[in-house]
Every structure is written in C-alpha cells, then in structure tokens.
N, C-alpha and C positions, 0 to 999 in steps of 0.2 A: 651161648652157642653161636658159632660164626654164621653170618648170613651167607646163603648160597646164591647162585645166579638167579635173577628174577627178570622177567619180561614185563613191560608196561604197555597196556592196551588203552588207547584213548577213544572214548565213544563220543559221537555227536549227540546233540540234544534230541534229534528225531530218529536216531538209529534204532533199527528193529532187532528182535531177538535172534533171528537167523543170521544176521550179519555179525552180531556179537559172538555167537557160538562159533561161527566160521573163523573169526579172528583168534578165538581162544584155542581152537584145534590146530591152528597153524603155528602156534608157539611150541617150542621144544624145551622151554625152561621148566624146572620142577616147581617154580612158584610164579604165579601170574597176578599182577595188580591191575585191576580194571578201574580206570579213572573216568567218572561220569559227571557231567555238569548237574547242578542242583535241580534244574527243571526237566531233566531227562525223563521221558514217559516210560522208558524201558525199566528203570530201577524202581519205579513206583507201582510195579505189578508183582504180586506175590508169585504168580505163575512164572513170570519171566525170570525172577531170581531163583526160583526152584529149578527151572530148566538149566540156568547157568551153573548152579551148584552141582546138578546131576552130571552135566557135561564135563566139569572139571574133575569130579570124583572118578568118572569112568576113564578119563585120560590120565589119571594118576597125578594130577597137579593140585597144588595148594592155592586156594583162591582168596584174594584180599580185595575188598571193594573200597575204593578211595572216593569219598563223597562227603559233602556237608549237608545233604538233604536229610531232614529229620524223619520224613516218612520212610525213605529208603533205609535209613539206619534202623528204624523200628522193625521193618520187615526182615532185614538181614539178621537182626537179633533173634527173631522167631525161628529162622532157618539155621541158626548156628554159623553164619558166615562172618568171618573176621572183617572189621571195618576200621579204616584209618581216615582221619579228617583231611590230612595233607600228605603229599609225598615226603617221605622222610620221617613222618610222625609214627607214633606207636600204634600198632593194630591189635584189636581184640574183639571178642564177641560182645556186642552191646547188651546192657541190662534191659530187660523187658518188664515193664510194670503197667498192667492194665492195657487200655486201648492205645492205639497209635496216636501220637500227638497231632493235633489239628492246627491248621493255619489257614486263615481265610484266603491267603494268596496261593495256597497249594491246592491244586485241582486234582483230587483223587477221591473217588467214590468206591469204597470197598464193597458196599452192598450191591451196587449196580454194575461193577466191572467184571464180576465173575462170568467167564465165557460159557456158552452152551456147549453141548456135546459136539454139535456140528462145527462150532468155531474152533474148539480144541482140535478136532480132526483135521480141519483145514490148516491150522498152525503146524500140526505134526507133519502134514504133507509138504509144507513149505520149508521145513528144516532139512538141510543137505544130509546125505547119507553119512558123511563123515561126522556130522554133529550128533546123530542118533544111531551110532553103530551097534548098540546093544538092544536086544528085544525089550528089556525093561523100560528103557527111555521111550521107545515107540509106544509101549503099552500105556505109559504114564501120559503121553500126549493124546492118546486116543480115547481115554475114559473120562467122563464128566466127574469133577472132583466132589460134588455134593450128592452123588447118587450111589449109595452102597449096593453091591450086587447081592449080598447075603450069602454068597458062596465063597468069598475070600479070593475070587479070581477076577481078573480083568478080562473084558470081552476080547476075544481074538488071541488070548494068551493062555496057554495050558497051565502055567504055574508061575506064580509071582516069586521073584528072587527073594531069598531069605534075608539078604543084606540090605534090601531097600526098605525105607520107612513106609509105613502105611499112611498114605496121604489122601486116601479116597474120602475120608470124612472131614478133611480140612476145608474150611470155608472162610473167605475173606470177610464176609458179613458178620459171622459169629466166630471170632477166633477162639481157639481152645485156651482155657486158662493155663498160663505158663508161669512157673515160679520165677521170681526175679533172678537174672543172671548178671553177676557183677562183672564190670570191665576190669580185666586183669592185664598185667604187663605182658610183653611179648613172650610167647611160650611155644614149644614145639608141638605142632598139630599134625596128626595123620602121617606126615612124611618126614618128620624130624627136621622141618624147616623153620627158620626164624620168622616171626610175624612182623618184624620191623621192615618197613618199606624204604629202600635206599633213596638218599637225596641226590638225584642226578644233577640238579642245578649246582650244588656245592662241588660235585665232581668235575663239572664242566669249568667252573671258575678256577679250580686248582690246576686243571690241564692248561687253561689259558694263561694263568700266571707262570706256570712252568715253561710253557712255550715262549712267553715274552722274555723271561730271564735268559733262556737259551739263545734267543735271537739277539738280545743285548750283548751277551758275551761274544757271540759270533761277530756282531758289528764292531765291537771294540777291537777284536783281533784283526779284522779286515782293515780298519782304519790304521792301526799301529803298523801293519805289515805293508799294505799296498797304497794307502792314501797319504801316509806321513811324508812330509818334505821338510828340508832344512836349508836355510840360507845362512852360510857361514862367511863372515868377513874377517880376514886377518890383516891387521894394521902393522906394517913393518917399518922399522927405522931406516930411512934412506938418505943418501947424499944427493944433492942437486947438481946436475950437469947441464950447462947451456948448450943446446944443439942448434947451431946456426950455420947455414950454408947458402950459397947462391946457386941458382940454376936457371936454365932457359927452357922455353916451351916452343917446340917446332910443330906447327900444325900441318906441315907438309911431310914430315918424316913418317915412315911406316913403323918404326920401333924406337924405343928409348935407348940412349947411350949413357949408362951410368958413369963410365970412365970420364966422359966429358961433361957430366951433370946436365945432360939434355933429356928432357921428358917429352914424349910424343903428345901432341895436343890436337885440338879441333877448333877451327874458327867458325863460329855459328853466325850466320847472316839471315836477317829477315827484313822484308820491306812491307810497308803498310801506309795507309793514308790517315793522318791525324787531322781532326777538325775541331774548331772552336767557334764560339759566337762572336760576331763583330758588332760593335756599337759605333756608329758614325758620330763624329764630333766636329768635323770641318765645316766652315762657313764659306759661302760663295755668293757673289752678286750675279744673278742671272737676268738682270735687266738689259736695256738696249742703250746704245751710244747716240748722243746728239750729233748732227752734221749740218754743214752749211758751206759757205765760200768766203774766201778772202781775196781782195784785189791789192796788187802790189805795184807801186809806182816808183821808178828809179830817179831820184833827185840827187844821187851821189856823184855819178859820172856819166860819161857818154858811152861806156862799154856795156854790153849785155852780160847777164849773169844767169847761169843754170842752177835751178833748185831741184835736188833729187826728191824721190818719194820719201815721205816721212819727215819732211822739214817741219819743224815745230813752230807753232804760232800761239802766243799766250795772251790771255785776257785776265789779268790778275793772277789767281792761282789755278785757273782752268787752262789746260793745255789741249790744243788740237793739232793733228798731224795731217800733212798733205797726203792725198790718196793717189797722186800721180806726179810725174816730173813736170817741171815748167821752166820757161826761159823768160827772164825779165829783160825787156829791151833796154838799150842805152838811153840815157836821159837827154832831154832837149831843153835848152835854156834861152831866154831872151832878156833884153834890158841889161845887156852887159853881163849876163850870167846870173842875174839876181832873181829872175823869174823862171820857175821850173815848168816847162810845158810838155813833159814826157808823157807818153802813153802808159796804160796799165795792163796787167795780165791778171786774169781771174783764175784762182786755184781752189779746187774742192778739198775740203778738210773734214775730219771726223774727230770726235772727242777721244781722249786717251783712256777714258774709263766710262763704265755705265753710270746711269743715274740721271734723274731729272734735274740735278743741279747744274748740268751742262747746257740746259736750254736757256740761251742768252739772247738778249736783244742786240741789234746792230751796234757796233762800236769799233774802237781802234785797237790794234794788236801790235805786238812787237815780236821779233824773231831773233833768236841768238845767231842765226845765219846771216843777218842783215844789219847794216849800220843804222844809226838813227836818221840818216837822210833818206831812207826808204820809207815811203808812206804806205802803211798797211791798214786797210779797213775791212772789217768783217761784217758779213750779213747776219741776219737773225739765225741763231743756232736752235734747232728743234729736233724732236724725236727721241730724246733721252728719257729712259724709265729706270726706276729702282725696284729690284726684287732679290731679297736675301734668302738663300736656301741652305739646308744641311747636306753636306756631301761627305763621302768617305775620304779621310785623310790618310797619309802614309803612316802616321803614328798610330792610327786605328788598326791598320793591317799588322804592324809590327807587334802590337800588344796582343792581338788575337793569335798570332803565330806563336808567341811565347806561351800563352795559355794552352795551346794545342800540344806543344812539346811536353809541358809539365804533366798534363792530364794523361797523355798517352804513354808516358815512360814506363809505368809499372805494368800496364797491360802488354806492352811490347816486350818487356823483359821476361814476363811469364811465357809469352809465346816463344821467345828465343830459348828459354830454359827447357821447354818441352821438346826441343830438337836436340838436346844434349844426349850423346851416345851413352849407353849403359857402361858404368864403371868410370865415368868422367865427372869432374866437378868444375864449375866455372869460377872465375875470379871477378868479383864485383867491380874492381877498379878498371877492368878492361872493357866495361860496357860503354859503348859510344853511340851517340845519336848524330846522324848526318842528315840535315834537312835538304830537300830538293826543291822542286818547283812549288811556288805558292800561288794559289788561285783565290781571289776575293770576289764575293758576290754580295752587293753591288761592287763594281770595279772602282779603282782609284778615281777620285773627283766626281764620281757619279752620285746623283741625288739619292738619298735614302736615310733611314734611321737605324735599322739593324740588318744583319746579314751573317754570312759564315765565311770563314777562312779555312781552306784545305791545304795541308802541307804534305807532300809526298816524302816519307821518311825512310831512311835505311838505318838499321841497327846492327851492331856487331858486338860479340862478346867472345872471350877466349876461354877454352876449357882444357884441362890437363888430365892425364891418366892417373887416378888416385892410387892404384896399386903400385905403379912404378915410382911415384913420389914417396910413398910409404916405405918401399924397399930402399930407396936412396937414403931416406932419413934413418932407417935402421942400420944401414951400412956405415953411415957417418957417425952415428951414436956409438956403435961397437968400437970404432977406432978411438973414441974419446974416453970410454969407460974402462975401468980396470979389467984385466983379463978374467979374474975369478969372480967378478961381480954379476949379480942378476938384476935385470931391468924390472923395477916394480911398476913404473909408469913412464912411457916414452914421451908423454906430453903432447901427443898428436891431437887429442881432443881440444886442447887450448892453443894449438899452434896458430901462427899468423903468417900470412903471405903479403908482402909489400913489393911495390914496383920500384926497381932500381934502374940505373942507367944500363947496366949490362944484362938486365932481365928481371929476375924476381928473387926475393930473399925469403928463406924459410927460417922461422924462429920458434923454438919450443924449449921448455924447461923440463928435463927428464929427471927421474930419481932412480938410483941404483943402490944395491946393498947386498947383504949376505944371501946366498942361494937358499931358497925355500922350495922344496919339492911338494907341490900341491897334490899331485896324484898319490904320493905316499901318505900324505896327511889324510886324504879322503878315505883311503883304505883303513888307516889306523883308527879313525873315529867312527866308522860304520858300526851301528848297533850299540855304541857306548852310551852310558847314562850322561845326561846333560852336564853335570858337574865334572865328571871324569874327563869328558871331551874338552871342556874349557881348560882344566888344569894341564892336560897334555899339550895343548897348543900354546898356552902361555909360557911354557918352559922351553919352547923351541928357540934357537939362537936368532936374534934379530927381530923377534916378535915384540911389539909394544903392547898391544891389547887385542882381544878377540870378541866379536859379537856373533851370537847365534840366535836366529829366529826359527822357532819350530811351528809347524802347521800340521794338525790343529794345535792350539796353544796348550791344551791340557795334557799332551803327551810329555813324558819325562825322559825319553831316550831318543837318540838320533835314529834315522831310518836304517833298516837292515840292508837296504839296497844302496850301493854307492851312487847309482844314477839318480837317486832322489836327493842327493846332497849337492847343492850349488855353492862351490867354494870360490871366493874371489880374493885377490891380493890387492891391498890398498896401501897407500903411503900414510904413515902416522902423521897427524898434524903437528906442526912445530909449536913449542911453547906450552 
C-alpha cells in the first residue's frame, strides 16, 4: 500500500505531555511520527503514552513512536502503539514478553511512578482544551488508575464510552499478563495508512543532488552563451612594399600640410639645475717669498741707466725681482780709468717664488739687464716659507660638470616628455642639452678637498602629431600599393624616423595582398563548431593558416555573439 502524507514531531528530552499533545493536535496529516530521544521522561511513563494514543485516536490520526529506548518500546507494545527504531525504518507493534526490560542506566520506577488521584487531576487540568476535546479523555485523566469504582462509571462522568478500553484496573507496578505480540511488517492500521516512516534525509539528499545538477546545467549554458570568447588570428600571404618618404616638422604651424609633407610639431623646452660632486686635485704653494736688497755700481761707463720695476737679479738658480724702479748713476774712474770709483744704488727685491729655499746669505748677483762691468751685491734674503695645499683645479670643475650632465639627462628627458601634448610623440635624436652658467664651491684655485658643481641646463626636444604622420604614411602607401590590394600590415609599429638634411625620413615595410573581409568572416563563424570554423577560414583566398583560441578551453564551438570574437589579420611568416 502506498505511503500517505505523514508529519514528523520531534520531542525534547525534557518535554512534557501537554506540549506533546499540543504539537500532535496541530498536525493535519493522517499519520504522525513522534521522534523522542532515548532518555525522554515523557515516553517512559505508561500514563503519558496512553494519553498520546488517546489524543491521536480522537483526532483520527495514526501514531508511530520513533525511539530506541527499550522501556518506551515495551510500554508502547503494551498499549498497541507502533514503534520504529529510526526514521525510514519499518514500524510495528513490539512483542511483549513478561516484565519490561531493565537497565541500570535507565531511571524508571513503575511501582513508584503511578500518580495519585490529585496528581492525575492536576495533569488533566494542565492539558489544553484542544488536547482533551472529548469527555472520555477528561474522565480518563480525572480518575485514579488503580481504584475501581465498582459501578463501571468514572467520577464526574455519567457513562463511559463503549469504544474506550477499560484502563481503570491497569497498574504500572503489576502489569496485566499479555500474550506475546510478534513484530510484523508494515501493515494498514485503523486508517488504512502504511506504518513505514518516510526517510526524509534521503529525500533531502535527492533534492540537493537534483538542484546541483540543474545548477551545473544552467552554469554550462551561461558559460557557453555569455562567457565564451574567441581570439582568431588569420595569417595571410602578403607582398612587401617599402614605404619611405621625407617630411618636415614645423613647431610654429597650426596645422599640417600633407601636400608639402609638413607635419605640425611642438618644441618642448625645460630648464633645471644639474649638480655633481667635485673632488679637488690641484696643488698650490701657499708659503711666503723671501726679500732683501741689492746694491748696483756702474763700472761700465759714465752714463746713468734706469732699471724698471721687476728687473731680475740672479743668485745661481734663485731669481729675485725689483719691487721699484731705480736709476744707476754714471760711473767714475781714476788712475787713467783703471780704478772704478762710482757710487752705488740700493734696490729692494723679492723672490720670484715662495719657499724657504730663497732665504740666502749675502752674496753677488748678476742681472740680464746689466753687463758684467756692473757690480751687484745682495744682502741676506729672508722671510721665505714653504706650504703646499690642495686646491680646486679647472680640470676638477670640468669633470664634475660632465658628471652632472650625464646624471641629469634621463631625469631632464622625463620632465620634458611629461610636457608633451596629447596625441604627439617625440623624436629622441632631437633631444639637446645646452649647459649654461657653472658654479663651483669651493671656487677655482680655492683650498679644499671636496665640493659641488652646479650647472644651469636648458633642454629641448621636438615632438610631432602622430595622427597626421600616420595619415601621411597611409596616403603614401596607397599610392605605392596595387589598386585592388588590401593592406595587411602598414609597418607603422616597426617604422623608423631618422634625421636628414632636409628634415626627417620615415621608413617602414608594409605588406599587402588579396582583400579579406574580416566583418564578413566574423559573422560566418559565429556559433560554428571549432573544426567547421577552421575549415571555412582556411579555404578563403590568400589565407595561409588560422589560429583560434577559445575561452574557456573546454568549449567546442565559437561564441554565439560576434562581439565575443576578436579577429585579427596578420602577415604569414616567410619560409
């Protein structure tokens, strides 16, 4: 017999009978399975189980108790309540043999648990009206179970219903002997319902698996329709054409003039100070010069002679110079001109260089300005000292300047490029450095070991309008290519600009060939299977080979949307 709809009621370990009956009455299913934990005190009471069965019978519902508790199973067998050990297991009335099984861990005292009349009355009052809607159930709850009235009637009830069992003589302490009741397979009881409890866990798993499969199918559909992309590369056989032409860049012009091959440009200028470290390597004598006097006597002739400032006087390799002008008087002679009796002139002199080597004792001197007949005697020369120091040499400044220019070039170029107008590109060969004022600290010939050199620099670079040059290149290439040919690659990506006398030279190698309509191809391969699309494109005139990359990789057809196909035309490699 087919299983009908069944509700499942889960009880807590400490749930009371009133709550259980309330849950049972709220169910509208013809069959109710009550799941109780093993230690539930509710199902270990014969009174509670009898009240549950009475409530289910009055409500017209078939009751199944789902529990593994041995005491509850024994009591349910005495009352004829079907029991299943698990949800989904077979349910049947347990076989009752003798006393209820005992377990030291199971706390239940059938002899002491029987309620008094007052306790049963209190329990009856606690049961909601919906739970005891019939007079017979109220009478059952109001009469002590072990006290027969002798009249066949319950107190407060005029007549006991005929269809209710006589339970007044039933006692937990002394159970009535009952014949063993075998556990049977699921059978229709009372209401024609199956006693098999549905396995809701299995049902949930099946629903989850079904939902997962449906979600996977939906995901695959979404990926194939909306996520799929294709990169298609068609390699065509092309002929090379050299596209070279000369042009000029005018940074003053407001617009390009293609007819004259003039492209509008921009002259970018930036100024900045470049610095570098200076290392002094020059050597200098910072000592003092020795000084003294020389006396000059004219024994040459009777004429006077003038000696200018700086007249040199030598003592060996040491040279002294006069610090003032002097006049040597004419000579005087006696003894027939054999004896020189001329007077002398004293002249102050100073050493030509620093150093204590010029401190000389008195002695004779010569002068390139006087003949040997002039008698020159020098006094003691003193005051000369030697002191060598490191100073900044010109070569030190020049080296630091070169370092500053090299170090600042890249930064200056970056600064200049930042000023390039949108849509313009610069030509590296036009980048020029122009050094200005140079400042060294310490200064030239000043004492020191290290310092800095600052150079004020001006940088310039020339830029051109990219779109105008590309247009000029396209126009020039169109004049060189056959009229019915298609440009596969204009060579602009690898083009070169070089400086020539008349301006600049543009050089590029372009490739042209049979016309290939990429828009038409995209429409034709949309939605096609991978192999069919490859075959279609390989058969087109001028096509050397085709490469197709699909995303994700496991799809086998091209996207159904043309916008998801990226088709590019490339030149087939030679050889």
